[in-house]
N, C-alpha and C positions, 0 to 999 in steps of 0.2 A: 412838523407836524401841521396838519393843514387845520384852520379853522373854520366853523361850521356857524355862520351869521342867522341867529335867529331875530324877528322882531319883540322888542320889548314892549310895543303898543300899536295900535291900529293905523295910525300917523305915522311912522319908521315903516310898516308895509303896504302905505300907501304911497308912500317915496318912491319904495323899494319898486313896486311895479308901475311905476311911472315912468322907470329908467326903458327908452326902447330896448337896448340888449338883452335885460331880461324876460321883459314879456314876451321879443320874441324867440329866447330859448324854450321862455314855458310853453309857447304854444306850436314850437314845433312837435317837444318832449309831449302833448296831451294829442297833437297830430298821428305820431307813433304809435302811442298805446290806441288811440281810437283805430287806425289801419289793422293793428295785430288784434285786439279783439273782434274786430268787424273780421276778420280772416279766420281767426278760431273760429267764431261761431258760423261760418258762411260752410267750412269744411266739417262741422260738427252736423249740420243738418244733410250738406248735399249724401256724406252716407248712411 
């Protein structure tokens, strides 16, 4: 069973986001969501 990490306080979250691996992973996810959303609205407006 996989454990899901949940921050207990702001300090834990701050330390988590200071790790370059996690920071880059979140930027990649945000980029994918932004790209998909932009494409969706582009085709919605085009039709």
